[in-house]
Structure formats: C-alpha cells, structure tokens
C-alpha angles and dihedrals in degrees: 000000000000096000090044090066099039098124122221115254092245094059109105102172141004116205128186123197117195145143115259095215113022126101094232090065096044095099091049092050090049092048093051093047090053102040109027095086092051094046092049093045092055095040106034096160097049115088114236107191127191116199119188125196132164115268095355118149111240113262136163124210125197117197117199134188118297090032097284113152136191125198126201125184115227095189114132095009124124125224094276092047091052090048091053094049093047092046090053091051097048096045100046127071120233 
C-alpha cells in the first residue's frame, strides 16, 4: 500500500469533496478513514484537503505544478474503485 500512495513529484495538492452525511459519499468517507494516515505519512509535504458540503457528489481534484488540475468523480464507486482512481491521479503527471 505504501508504493500505491507514493505521489508523483509534480503533484502539489490532493483535494476531496464529499457530503458528510449522505449515502452517495459513504464509500469516499470509508476510503479516507482507511487511507488518509498512510497517504499523509508517505507524503508529509503534500496538502491533502477534505472539504465537506451538504449534498455534494464525491469528487477528487489533483492539482499539479503550473496550476494544471484534474477532476475525477467518485460517485457510484466502491472502496476499491475509489482507490484505483486516486492511485491513477497521484502517480501520473498532468
């Protein structure tokens, strides 16, 4: 799991948007509860932000150097699907 969350050097920020109470964000909340400590431990200088808002669909944004940004919807994905999408984002350059 450690190498899975070794962020690329060009990644500047990882930002999660989700609803704190709704069922459609439950898998994202579960994923973050399980993986946030590992991601932060292996990438202490990269900001990992979690933004919660009522009735927001779960989304993850990856901001890379030179202000480039990628957005991936996490709606309808299970824990493993979210893990795969986030791994793709953090290991590829913009």
